[in-house]
C-alpha positions as CSV (number, residue, x, y, z in Angstrom):
1,X,16.2,-11.5,-28.8
2,X,17.4,-8.0,-30.5
3,X,18.8,-5.8,-33.4
4,X,22.3,-5.3,-33.5
5,X,23.3,-1.8,-32.8
6,X,26.3,-0.8,-35.6
7,X,28.2,1.8,-32.9
8,X,31.2,3.5,-33.4
9,X,32.7,4.6,-30.2
10,X,34.7,7.5,-31.4
11,X,33.3,10.6,-29.3
12,X,31.5,9.1,-26.5
13,X,34.5,9.3,-24.8
14,X,34.6,9.4,-20.7
15,X,37.1,11.0,-18.5
16,X,38.9,8.6,-17.5
17,X,42.5,8.5,-15.3
18,X,44.3,6.9,-18.4
19,X,44.3,7.1,-21.9
20,X,40.7,5.5,-22.6
21,X,41.3,2.1,-24.5
22,X,38.3,1.5,-27.2
23,X,35.7,0.4,-25.3
24,X,36.4,1.8,-21.3
25,X,35.7,5.4,-21.9
26,X,32.8,5.0,-22.6
27,X,29.5,5.4,-20.1
28,X,28.3,2.3,-18.4
29,X,25.1,2.6,-20.7
30,X,23.4,-1.3,-20.9
31,X,22.6,-2.8,-24.8
32,X,20.8,-5.7,-24.2
33,X,20.7,-9.2,-21.9
34,X,21.4,-12.5,-22.4
35,X,21.0,-16.2,-21.5
36,X,20.6,-19.5,-22.6
37,X,17.4,-20.8,-24.4
38,X,15.4,-22.5,-22.3
39,X,17.4,-21.5,-19.2
40,X,16.9,-18.5,-16.2
41,X,20.8,-18.7,-15.7
42,X,23.4,-17.4,-16.2
43,X,22.2,-13.9,-17.0
44,X,24.7,-11.8,-18.7
45,X,24.2,-7.4,-19.7
46,X,26.0,-6.4,-22.7
47,X,26.8,-2.8,-21.9
48,X,28.7,-0.4,-23.8
49,X,31.1,-0.3,-21.4
50,X,31.7,-4.1,-20.7
51,X,30.1,-7.2,-20.6
52,X,29.1,-7.9,-17.4
53,X,28.0,-11.8,-15.7
54,X,26.1,-13.0,-13.3
55,X,25.1,-16.8,-12.5
56,X,22.4,-16.0,-10.2
57,X,21.6,-12.5,-11.3
58,X,23.0,-10.9,-7.5
59,X,26.3,-10.8,-7.7
60,X,28.3,-9.5,-11.9
61,X,31.4,-9.7,-12.4
62,X,33.0,-7.5,-15.1
63,X,35.0,-8.2,-18.6
64,X,36.3,-6.3,-21.4
65,X,35.2,-6.0,-25.1
66,X,38.9,-5.1,-25.4
67,X,40.1,-9.0,-24.5
68,X,38.7,-9.2,-28.2
69,X,40.9,-7.0,-30.4
70,X,43.6,-6.7,-31.8
71,X,44.7,-3.0,-30.4
72,X,42.3,-2.4,-27.1
73,X,42.5,0.9,-28.3
74,X,41.2,1.3,-31.1
75,X,38.6,4.3,-30.6
76,X,36.5,3.1,-34.1
77,X,35.7,-0.1,-33.1
78,X,32.5,-1.5,-33.7
79,X,30.4,-2.7,-30.5
80,X,30.8,-6.2,-30.0
81,X,27.4,-8.5,-29.3
82,X,27.6,-11.5,-27.5
83,X,24.9,-14.5,-27.3
84,X,24.8,-17.5,-24.6
85,X,24.6,-20.6,-26.0
86,X,22.9,-24.0,-24.2
87,X,26.6,-25.1,-23.4
88,X,27.9,-22.2,-21.4
89,X,29.7,-21.4,-24.0
90,X,29.6,-18.0,-25.1
91,X,30.0,-16.6,-28.7
92,X,30.3,-12.9,-29.4
93,X,30.8,-11.1,-33.3
94,X,32.5,-7.8,-33.9
95,X,30.4,-7.8,-36.8
96,X,33.6,-6.9,-39.0
97,X,37.4,-8.8,-39.5
98,X,40.3,-7.3,-39.6
99,X,40.0,-5.5,-35.9
100,X,40.0,-8.6,-33.6
101,X,42.8,-10.3,-32.4
102,X,43.2,-12.9,-35.0
103,X,42.6,-10.8,-37.9
104,X,40.7,-12.9,-41.0
105,X,38.1,-13.5,-37.5
106,X,35.2,-11.5,-36.6
107,X,33.6,-14.7,-34.5
108,X,35.2,-15.6,-30.9
109,X,34.4,-18.8,-28.6
110,X,34.7,-18.8,-25.0
111,X,34.1,-22.0,-22.8
112,X,35.6,-21.0,-19.3
113,X,32.8,-18.0,-18.8
114,X,34.3,-15.2,-20.8
115,X,38.2,-16.0,-19.4
116,X,39.9,-16.7,-22.6
117,X,39.0,-16.4,-26.2
118,X,39.2,-18.8,-29.1
119,X,38.3,-18.5,-33.3
120,X,35.8,-20.8,-34.8
121,X,36.2,-23.1,-37.7
122,X,34.0,-22.4,-40.8
123,X,33.3,-18.3,-40.5
124,X,37.1,-17.2,-41.6
125,X,36.9,-14.3,-43.7
126,X,33.0,-13.7,-42.7
127,X,32.0,-10.1,-41.2
128,X,29.3,-11.8,-39.2
129,X,26.8,-9.4,-38.6
130,X,24.8,-11.1,-36.1
131,X,24.5,-14.7,-34.1
132,X,21.2,-16.6,-33.1
133,X,20.9,-19.5,-30.7
134,X,17.6,-22.1,-31.2
135,X,15.6,-23.7,-28.6
136,X,18.3,-26.6,-28.5
137,X,20.6,-24.6,-26.7
138,X,23.4,-26.5,-29.3
139,X,22.1,-24.9,-32.5
140,X,24.0,-21.6,-33.5
141,X,22.8,-19.5,-37.0
142,X,25.4,-16.7,-38.4
143,X,24.2,-14.6,-40.5
144,X,27.6,-12.5,-43.0
145,X,27.4,-8.5,-44.2
146,X,30.1,-8.1,-46.2
147,X,30.9,-5.5,-48.1
148,X,32.0,-6.8,-51.7
149,X,28.5,-9.1,-50.8
150,X,29.1,-12.9,-51.2
151,X,26.9,-13.0,-48.3
152,X,25.2,-15.6,-46.6
153,X,23.6,-17.4,-43.6
154,X,25.9,-20.6,-41.4
155,X,24.9,-23.0,-39.4
156,X,26.4,-24.7,-36.5
157,X,25.1,-28.0,-33.9
158,X,28.4,-28.0,-32.0
159,X,27.7,-24.9,-29.3
160,X,29.0,-23.1,-32.1
161,X,32.6,-24.4,-32.6
162,X,32.4,-25.3,-36.3
163,X,30.0,-23.5,-38.5
164,X,28.9,-24.5,-42.0
165,X,27.1,-23.1,-45.4
166,X,23.4,-23.2,-46.0
167,X,22.0,-23.4,-48.9
168,X,21.8,-19.8,-49.3
169,X,25.1,-18.2,-50.1
170,X,26.8,-16.0,-52.6
171,X,24.3,-13.5,-52.2
172,X,25.4,-9.9,-52.9
173,X,22.6,-7.9,-50.2
174,X,24.0,-8.3,-47.0
175,X,22.1,-10.0,-43.7
176,X,21.2,-7.3,-40.8
177,X,20.2,-9.9,-38.3
178,X,19.1,-13.2,-37.6
179,X,16.0,-14.3,-34.8
180,X,15.0,-17.4,-33.5
181,X,11.7,-18.6,-33.5
182,X,10.4,-21.7,-31.8
183,X,11.8,-25.3,-32.5
184,X,13.8,-25.3,-35.5
185,X,12.4,-22.0,-36.7
186,X,15.3,-18.8,-37.2
187,X,14.1,-15.7,-39.4
188,X,16.7,-13.1,-41.3
189,X,16.5,-10.1,-42.7
190,X,19.1,-8.9,-45.3
191,X,19.5,-6.0,-47.8
192,X,21.0,-4.9,-51.0
193,X,21.3,-1.3,-51.6
194,X,23.0,-1.1,-54.8
195,X,19.8,-3.4,-56.3
196,X,17.3,-1.4,-54.1
197,X,16.0,-5.1,-52.3
198,X,15.7,-6.3,-49.2
199,X,14.3,-9.6,-48.2
200,X,13.6,-11.5,-45.2
201,X,14.7,-15.4,-45.4
202,X,13.2,-18.2,-42.9
203,X,14.1,-22.1,-42.0
204,X,12.1,-24.7,-40.9
205,X,14.9,-27.0,-40.3
206,X,17.8,-25.2,-38.2
207,X,19.5,-23.0,-41.0
208,X,19.8,-25.8,-42.9
209,X,18.0,-24.4,-46.1
210,X,16.4,-20.9,-46.1
211,X,13.5,-19.6,-48.3
212,X,13.4,-16.1,-49.6
213,X,10.0,-14.2,-48.2
214,X,9.9,-10.7,-50.7
215,X,9.0,-7.4,-48.3
216,X,7.3,-5.5,-50.4
217,X,6.5,-2.5,-47.9
218,X,7.4,1.1,-49.3
219,X,8.9,3.0,-46.7
220,X,8.1,6.4,-47.0
221,X,7.7,5.6,-50.5
222,X,11.4,3.7,-51.1
223,X,12.1,0.0,-50.5
224,X,13.8,-0.2,-47.6
225,X,17.3,-1.2,-46.9
226,X,17.3,-1.4,-43.0
227,X,15.5,-4.0,-42.0
228,X,15.6,-6.3,-39.3
229,X,13.5,-9.2,-38.1
230,X,12.5,-7.5,-34.4
231,X,10.7,-10.6,-32.6
232,X,9.0,-14.3,-33.8
233,X,6.1,-15.7,-32.1
234,X,7.8,-18.4,-30.4
235,X,4.3,-20.7,-30.4
236,X,3.5,-19.6,-34.3
237,X,6.3,-19.2,-36.9
238,X,4.4,-17.8,-39.6
239,X,3.6,-14.5,-37.0
240,X,6.4,-12.4,-37.6
241,X,7.3,-8.6,-36.9
242,X,9.8,-6.1,-38.6
243,X,11.2,-3.2,-37.9
244,X,12.2,-0.9,-41.4
245,X,13.7,2.6,-40.4
246,X,13.1,5.5,-42.8
247,X,14.4,9.5,-42.9
248,X,12.4,10.4,-39.9
249,X,10.7,7.5,-38.2
250,X,11.0,3.4,-37.8
251,X,7.9,1.7,-38.7
252,X,6.6,-1.8,-37.5
253,X,4.9,-4.2,-39.6
254,X,3.6,-7.6,-39.2
255,X,2.4,-11.0,-41.0
256,X,0.3,-13.6,-39.5
257,X,0.8,-15.5,-43.2
258,X,4.3,-15.8,-43.2
259,X,4.9,-13.1,-45.3
260,X,2.0,-13.3,-47.8
261,X,0.6,-10.5,-46.2
262,X,1.9,-7.3,-43.9
263,X,0.3,-4.5,-42.0
264,X,1.8,-1.7,-40.1
265,X,1.5,-2.2,-36.4
266,X,3.6,0.8,-35.3
267,X,5.4,4.0,-36.3
268,X,8.1,5.7,-33.5
269,X,10.4,8.4,-33.5
270,X,13.1,6.6,-32.5
271,X,14.5,3.2,-32.6
272,X,12.2,0.1,-31.7
273,X,15.3,-2.2,-31.4
274,X,14.3,-5.3,-29.1
275,X,11.3,-7.3,-29.0
276,X,10.4,-10.6,-27.0
277,X,6.9,-12.5,-26.4
278,X,5.8,-13.3,-23.2
279,X,3.3,-15.3,-23.2
280,X,0.7,-13.5,-25.6
281,X,2.0,-10.0,-24.7
282,X,4.5,-8.7,-27.3
283,X,7.0,-6.6,-25.4
284,X,9.6,-4.2,-27.5
285,X,12.4,-2.2,-25.9
286,X,12.6,1.8,-27.4
287,X,16.0,3.0,-27.6
288,X,16.3,4.9,-24.1
289,X,12.2,5.5,-23.5
290,X,10.0,3.5,-22.0
291,X,8.9,-0.1,-23.6
292,X,6.1,-0.7,-25.8
293,X,3.4,-3.1,-24.8
294,X,0.3,-5.4,-27.0
295,X,-1.1,-8.1,-28.5
296,X,1.2,-7.7,-31.4
297,X,-1.6,-6.1,-33.9
298,X,-1.2,-3.3,-31.7
299,X,2.1,-1.5,-29.4
300,X,1.5,1.2,-27.3
301,X,4.0,2.8,-24.4
302,X,4.2,1.3,-20.9
303,X,4.4,4.0,-18.2
304,X,4.7,1.4,-15.4
305,X,7.9,0.4,-16.9
306,X,11.2,1.5,-16.8
307,X,13.2,3.5,-19.7
308,X,14.6,0.7,-21.2
309,X,17.7,-0.8,-23.7
310,X,16.7,-4.4,-24.5
311,X,14.5,-7.1,-23.0
312,X,14.8,-10.9,-22.6
313,X,12.2,-13.3,-21.6
314,X,13.5,-16.6,-19.9
315,X,10.7,-19.4,-19.1
316,X,9.7,-17.6,-15.7
317,X,10.8,-13.9,-15.8
318,X,10.9,-11.4,-18.3
319,X,13.8,-8.8,-17.6
320,X,14.6,-5.7,-18.6
321,X,18.0,-4.0,-19.5
322,X,17.6,-0.5,-18.0
323,X,18.5,3.2,-19.6
324,X,21.1,3.6,-16.7
325,X,21.6,7.2,-17.5
326,X,17.7,7.9,-16.5
327,X,17.1,5.3,-14.1
328,X,18.7,4.2,-10.9
329,X,19.4,0.8,-12.1
330,X,21.0,-1.3,-14.9
331,X,18.5,-4.7,-14.6
332,X,15.4,-5.0,-13.5
333,X,12.7,-7.8,-13.5
334,X,9.3,-7.4,-13.9
335,X,6.8,-9.1,-11.0
336,X,3.4,-8.8,-12.1
337,X,3.9,-5.6,-13.3
338,X,6.1,-5.0,-10.6
339,X,9.5,-3.4,-11.2
340,X,12.8,-5.0,-9.4
341,X,15.9,-3.7,-9.6
342,X,18.5,-6.5,-10.1
343,X,21.3,-4.6,-10.9
344,X,22.9,-0.4,-10.5
345,X,26.5,-0.5,-12.3
346,X,28.2,1.0,-8.7
347,X,27.5,-2.5,-7.6
348,X,29.6,-4.3,-9.7
349,X,32.9,-4.3,-7.4
350,X,34.1,-7.4,-8.7
351,X,35.9,-8.7,-12.0
352,X,35.9,-12.2,-13.5
353,X,38.5,-14.0,-11.4
354,X,40.3,-15.8,-14.5
355,X,44.0,-17.9,-15.1
356,X,46.6,-16.0,-15.5
357,X,47.4,-16.1,-19.5
358,X,44.0,-15.9,-20.4
359,X,42.9,-12.6,-22.4
360,X,40.8,-12.0,-19.3
361,X,43.8,-11.9,-17.2
362,X,46.2,-10.2,-19.6
363,X,44.5,-7.2,-21.0
364,X,40.8,-6.8,-18.3
365,X,42.4,-7.7,-15.4
366,X,44.8,-4.4,-16.4
367,X,42.2,-2.3,-17.0
368,X,40.0,-2.9,-14.1
369,X,41.0,-0.7,-11.9
370,X,40.3,2.4,-13.9
371,X,36.8,0.5,-14.8
372,X,35.8,0.1,-11.1
373,X,36.1,3.7,-10.9
374,X,34.1,5.0,-13.9
375,X,31.6,2.1,-12.9
376,X,31.7,3.9,-8.9
377,X,30.7,7.1,-10.1
378,X,27.5,6.1,-11.2
379,X,26.2,5.4,-8.2
380,X,21.9,6.2,-8.2
381,X,20.2,7.5,-5.4
382,X,17.3,5.0,-3.9
383,X,15.7,7.2,-1.9
384,X,12.1,8.2,-2.6
385,X,12.4,11.2,-1.0
386,X,14.5,13.1,-3.3
387,X,13.3,15.5,-5.6
388,X,13.3,14.3,-9.1
389,X,14.8,10.7,-8.3
390,X,13.1,7.3,-9.8
391,X,14.1,4.5,-8.2
392,X,11.3,2.0,-9.5
393,X,10.7,-0.1,-7.0
394,X,6.9,0.8,-6.6
395,X,6.8,1.0,-10.8
396,X,6.1,4.2,-10.9
397,X,7.7,7.8,-11.4
398,X,7.9,8.5,-7.9
399,X,8.5,12.1,-7.6
400,X,7.8,13.8,-11.5
401,X,5.7,12.8,-14.2
402,X,7.8,14.3,-16.7
403,X,10.4,12.2,-18.4
404,X,12.5,15.4,-19.9
405,X,12.6,17.1,-16.3
406,X,13.1,13.7,-15.0
407,X,15.6,12.9,-17.4
408,X,17.2,15.6,-16.9
409,X,17.4,15.5,-12.7
410,X,18.8,12.0,-12.9
411,X,22.2,12.9,-15.1
412,X,23.5,16.2,-14.8
413,X,25.4,14.8,-11.9
414,X,27.1,12.7,-14.2
415,X,26.7,14.6,-17.6
416,X,30.4,16.7,-16.8
417,X,32.0,12.5,-17.6
418,X,29.9,12.2,-20.8
419,X,31.9,14.4,-23.3
420,X,30.4,14.9,-26.6
421,X,27.8,11.8,-25.7
422,X,24.5,13.3,-24.5
423,X,21.7,11.2,-23.6
424,X,20.3,10.2,-27.1
425,X,23.0,8.8,-29.0
426,X,21.2,4.9,-28.9
427,X,17.8,6.8,-30.2
428,X,19.6,9.4,-32.5
429,X,17.6,8.8,-36.0
430,X,19.5,7.0,-38.5
431,X,21.5,9.7,-41.4
């Protein structure tokens, strides 16, 4: 579960051997992790750079975002966002129409592990801002965010191949995100900047019908229009956390009664961007920083966890998509508090193996030589004896107790690659 990142690519280019395509020119920074609901594997890593797929959480293969674009050189493209359905298919939204390889479509689906992509039925002309998969693995929900209005929520019962409009359509405001709860429950957040309103919606019947839940909380004396659902308790669908953004802070509120009352549980100067429940604990990723952990009523920074961008919970394991510019790894599993690194970007030495004529073979395979060079430049140091290094094999900052100096030591050898990006692009406050 995650708040969709609306990221453009200008100003974030690396120096690569050829003219940089839209995403291969970006730093290999993590975004989030995806897996089929209720399943341990496969485990996929979303990143600014590309999409990495693993069938065993040991070996990872690369495929490129460019396979989805009409113009792979479009450096103004938004970051594609992916989900995994229970039938093995991968769905992705480009957030807006007009930039994909089919001009009037923003959502695409792969049934062969990411080799080839096809459009889906029922969403033509819609700018889909978010997708989520319910517990059954086959019900996929979508929310639209067209600037001109006429927005709504849509549902699919066939793994995202075909979508149908729900009873919530024709709205002037745009949907920011949709988050699955347990069973057939999901919540969605919408905002109408013109009307100055923010509204939550909840469904109890897998997206067929929705009920509006007004969010009557002022954020810095204003009605929030940057509002998203952060997490829904999988055991109690009336226990929900939402994130709203002010000019200076992110605010996390929760309701325990389905939206009748709200309480502030956390305020943060950085973006609280992703959260999952793990048993009785809520774990939230704060962009580029250490995660927040708590019982939902309170949240506090857990200094034993690595700097992270995203978080995912499978039936047996908790995973973090780590800040790869600070940590020596991109993905870690948390085992009883111990941090077990699973992937560093330099470990990705293979692309997907795809038949000729597929979009991966035609586009991504041409980019793989340059991509592999860039990934290799991001090698870390897993030796605890190196001053300033943190391999997190013990879950501690091995040689540095200061996050600022730790980040500087960790990133310094790479800064010549980063152009205008710097470390803070994902944590920077919104204008």
